[in-house]
N, C-alpha and C positions, 0 to 999 in steps of 0.2 A: 661768501665773505670775500670782499675785494679791499685791498689795502696797499698803501705805498711802502716801499722799503728802500734802504740805501746800501749800495755796495761799498767795498773797502776803498775803491777809488773815488768815492764821494758822489758818484752818479746815482740818480734816483729812478726807480722803475716801479711798475705796478704788478701785483700778483693776485691770484685768487685761489680759493679752495672750494671745490664743488662736490656735492653728494650725488652719486650716480646710481643709487639703488642698491640692489643685492647682487653680489657676484654669483652668477648661476653655477659656477664651478665649485665654489666653496660654501655658499650660503651665508657669507659674511657681508656686512655693510661695506660698500665700496666708495672710497673717496679718492680724489686726485687733486694735486696742487700744480699750478702752472705759473711760471715767472717770466720776467723779461719783457713785459709790455711797456711801451713808451708812454702811453696815456691811460687814464682810467677808463676811457671809452673803449679802447682796444681790448682791455681786460674784460670789460663787461660784455662785449660782443662775443669774445671767445668763450666766455663762461656760458652764455645763453646758448651758443651753438652746440657746445659739448653736452649740456643738459638736455637739449632737444634730441641729439643723437641717442642719448641714453634712453629717453622715453620711446624712441622708435626702434629700440634694440639694434642700433647700428654701431654702437660704440664697442670697440674691442678693449677689454681691460688692459691696464698698463702692465700688469704682471704677465710676463710671457712664459707660459707653462712649457715645460719640456714634454716630449712625446711620452716618456714614462709616466709623468704625473697625470696626463690625460688618460693613458692606458689604464692606470690604476682605478680611476673614476669609472671608466667604461666597464672594466672587469667586474667591479662591484655590482653594477646593474646587470651585466651579462650572466652572473652567477645564478640568478633566479630563473633563467630560461632554459638551462641545460642540465644534464645529469653530471654527477661527480666525475665519471670516467671521461666524458667529453671535455669538461673543464680542465682536467689534468692534461689532456693532450694539447689543448689550446695554450695553456700556460707554458708547456714545453716548447711549442713553436715560437712563442715570443722570447722566452729565455734563451733558446738555442740559436734561433735564426734571425728574428726580427730586430731585437734590441741592439745588436751590434751595428746595424745600419741607421737606426732611428733614435734609439734610447735616450741619451742625454742631450740631444740637440733640441733647440727651441722649436716648438711645433709650428710656429709661424714662419720659420726659415726655409721650409721645404718647398721645392719647385717641382713642376711637372717633369722637367728634364732630369732632376735628381731621382725622382720616383721611377721614371721609365728606365733609367740606367740601372737602378737597383733591381727592378723586376727582371730585366734582361740578365743580370748577374745571377739572380736566383734560378732562372730558367736553366742555366748551365751547371748549377751546383746541386739543386734539390728537385727531386721528383714531386715534392709537395708545393712547388712554387705558386700554383694557382691558389692554394689555401692560404699561403703567406700573404698574397696580395689581398685576398678577401678580408682577412682579419685586420690587416693594416688599414685598409679602406674603412672598415667599421670604426676604428679609433678616430680617424680623421672626420668621419661623419658625425661622431659624437662631439668632437670639438666644434664643428659647425653648428650643431644643434644647440650647444650651450653658449654660442656667440663668442668663442675664444678665437676662432678664425672665421673668415667670411666665405672661403671656398675650400673645397677638398682637392688637393693636388693629385690624388690617386685616381680621381674619377675618370679622367681622360687618358689614363695609361692603358695602352692596348696590351693584350696578353699574347706574347710571342709563342710560336710553336716550339714546344720543348724538344730536346734532343733525346730524351729518354724514350725507350721503346714502350709502346703501349702494352699494358698488362694483358696477359692471356685471360680473357673474360670467361673462358669455359669453366664450368663448375667442376671442381676437382673432388673426387671421392673414391672410395674403394668399391670394387665389385665384390660380390659375396665371397668368391674364393680368395681374394686379396685380404678381405677383412678377417676371414678365418685364419689365414696364415699369420696376420699381424697379432691377433689375440693369442695364438699359440706361442708366439715369441714373448708377448707381454706376460703370459702366465709363468714363464721361467725367469722373469727378470728379478734381479737382486733387490729392487725397491719393492717392498711388499704390497703397496697399494696400486701399483701399475695396472695389474690385471683387473681388479674390481672397478677401478676408475674408468679405464677405456671400454670395458664391457658395458658399463652403465651408459656411457656416452653413445656407444654404437647401438644399443638396444632400446634406448629411450629417445634419443635425438635431443637431449637437453643441452643447453649452452654451457660452455666451460665455467662461466661465472656462477651459473645456477648450480652446477655440480659441486663447486668448491664451497658454496654457502650452505649445503645440505647438512642437517643434523639428523640423528637417528629418530627423533620424533616426527620427522617428515616422511618416514617409511611406515606404512600400515601393512604389516606382514599378514594380518588376517584377511584384509580386503584386497591384498595384492596391488596396492596403490602407492604411488610416489607423489607427494605434494610439492609443487613448485610455487613458492611465495616470496622468494628473495634471491638476491644475487650479490656477488662481491665485486669491488672495483678499487682502484687506487684514487685517492683524492689529490688535491694540489700540493699537499704536504708529503706525498708519496706514502701515505698510510693506507692500509687495507681497511675498507669500510663496507658495511652492509647496506645495500640499496634495495628499493622496491624493484620488481622485475621491469624489463625494458618497456613493455606496454601492458595495458589492462588484460589483453588476451593472453599474455605470458603467464598470468596467474592461473594455474590449471592442475588437474589431477591426471596422472599418467598410469595406465595399467602396466603391471610388470609380469613378465613370463616366469614360470616356475624355476628355470635354471638360473636366471639372473637373481631371483630371490634367494636361492640357495647359496649363490656366490656371495651375496651381501651378508647373509647369516654367518657364513664362514669368516668373512672379513671382519665382522663385528667381534668374533672370538679372537681372531689373530691380532686385531687392533689392540685389544685389552693387554695381550702379552707384549706387543710391540711398545706401547706407550708405558707400560709398567716397567719395562727395562730402562726407560729414561726417567722413571720416578713419577709418572703421572697416572692418576686414577681416571679411567674413562667410563665408569659406571654411573652415568647420568643421562637423562633423556635428551638434553640439548647438546650432547657430545657431537662435535664436528665429525662427519663421516670420513672426510679425507683431510685429516689434520697433519700438521708437521710434527717432527719429533719433539718439539716444544709444546705440542698440543694447542697450537694456534692455527689460524687459517693458512693453508698452503699458499705460498707465493704464486700468483697467477701465471708467472713465466715458467714455473717448474714443470708442469705437464708438457709444455712445448719442448723443453729441453729433453725430457724423458722420451718423448715421441721421436724427436730427431735422432737421438742416440740409438733407439731400437731399430729405426729404419736403416740407419747407417750400418749397424752391426749385422742386420739380416738381409740387406739388399732390397727390402720392400720399398716401393715408391713413397716419397715423402709428400703428404698432403698437410694442410693446416689442421689445427685442432677443430676448427669450425667445420672442416671437411667431414668429420664424423657425424655431424648433424645432417649434412647433405647426403651422406652415405645412408643413414637411417631413413631419410625421406625417400631416396631413390628405391631402396629395398622394400619400403612399404607399398609403393606403387607397383613394383614388380610382383608383390604378394597379392595384389588385387584390391587394396583399399581405395576408397573414393577420395577425390580431391578434398572434399570438406572434412572427412575423417582425418586425413593427413594434416590439414591445416590446423584443426583443433588440437591434435596431439602435439604438434610442434609449437603451437602458440603463435603462429604467424598472424600479425595484425593486417598485413597486406597480402591478399591472395595471389598477387603477382609473383611474390617470392616462391610460393608453392608451385605456381604454374611454370616457372622457369625450369625447375627440376623435372616436373612432369613432362615438359617438352623434350627434355633430354632422354627420358626413359622411353617415351613413345617413338622417338627417332630410332633408338636402339632396337626396339621391337620391330619397327618397319624394316630395318636393315637385315633382320634375320627371318622375316616372314616368308620370303621366297623359298629358302632352304627348308623351313618347317613344313610348308605346303607340299614341296616335292617329296619330303620324307613320308608325309602322310599318305600321299597317293602311291608312292613306291613303284612307279613304272615310267 
């Protein structure tokens, strides 16, 4: 539509309203109105040029979205590609670190210089600065893909060398004597589930999330098996949710030794008394094995805090909770199990994970081989 209009000062101009298709960001019909043309011909040429740009997908919508608005659209798409726990971590990075630099600014306003300056600042403040750049770049890529901006200003940003010290990539776990000492300390702990929880981690190699998701129906006392078929994590609302295991190979049955079975049986009896003292009945098959005093899933951070406290009180070295999994893996190799048996027991989808620990164990064996040989000959 092209028409003439008159301003308050009496001067006449031409204007047009054009349909430009569907806004790729919102899915709504997109119209634009342009004014101030001196002649009908000028208005007609401008309208034709704009409609041609729209057909060639070179038109940038008049609505100038903020970074947050585009991030919300990207996040909806991203949700279907990752697990809840990953989603929660990514949301935290945006909320805590990224939005304060990009959030409510118009996404078309960012320059390479601004983005580079921001990444340089992140480098000095956060050990996760590379991840921050990766996710920010992904949002700009999405904006380019839906034709809201034409180029991604983050693309040419170089990643500076961080000032943070490189993490010690050596796998940390307990040797057998250290594990024995830790479990002796855990056995005396005031928190009743400390000992059965850490014993199960150390003697099965299951992940913390897998352990916290366990119910009594997952334990087959007759066949001496533990069924791993779920895990817990926190979602973007900070709620504890039940998820499928990390990979298909993570769904597995694990054999249990007699002592660990006896410890679980005792804990089942103790748990009934413990929960009853808080007014909860635990006599049900789907009772959570490691439940809170409210008979809900234990907060995933709680085992970390218990472990740190026990290490501090006893002087035992502090490893991560995941280190119990590596401990189990290491001791399995020392006990003579094959690489494939260990991989199956731990549910490793990538054999390289198993091999990394195997390499550590074989190095340790090589380091002591000369002494063993000399003792054997004894001359």
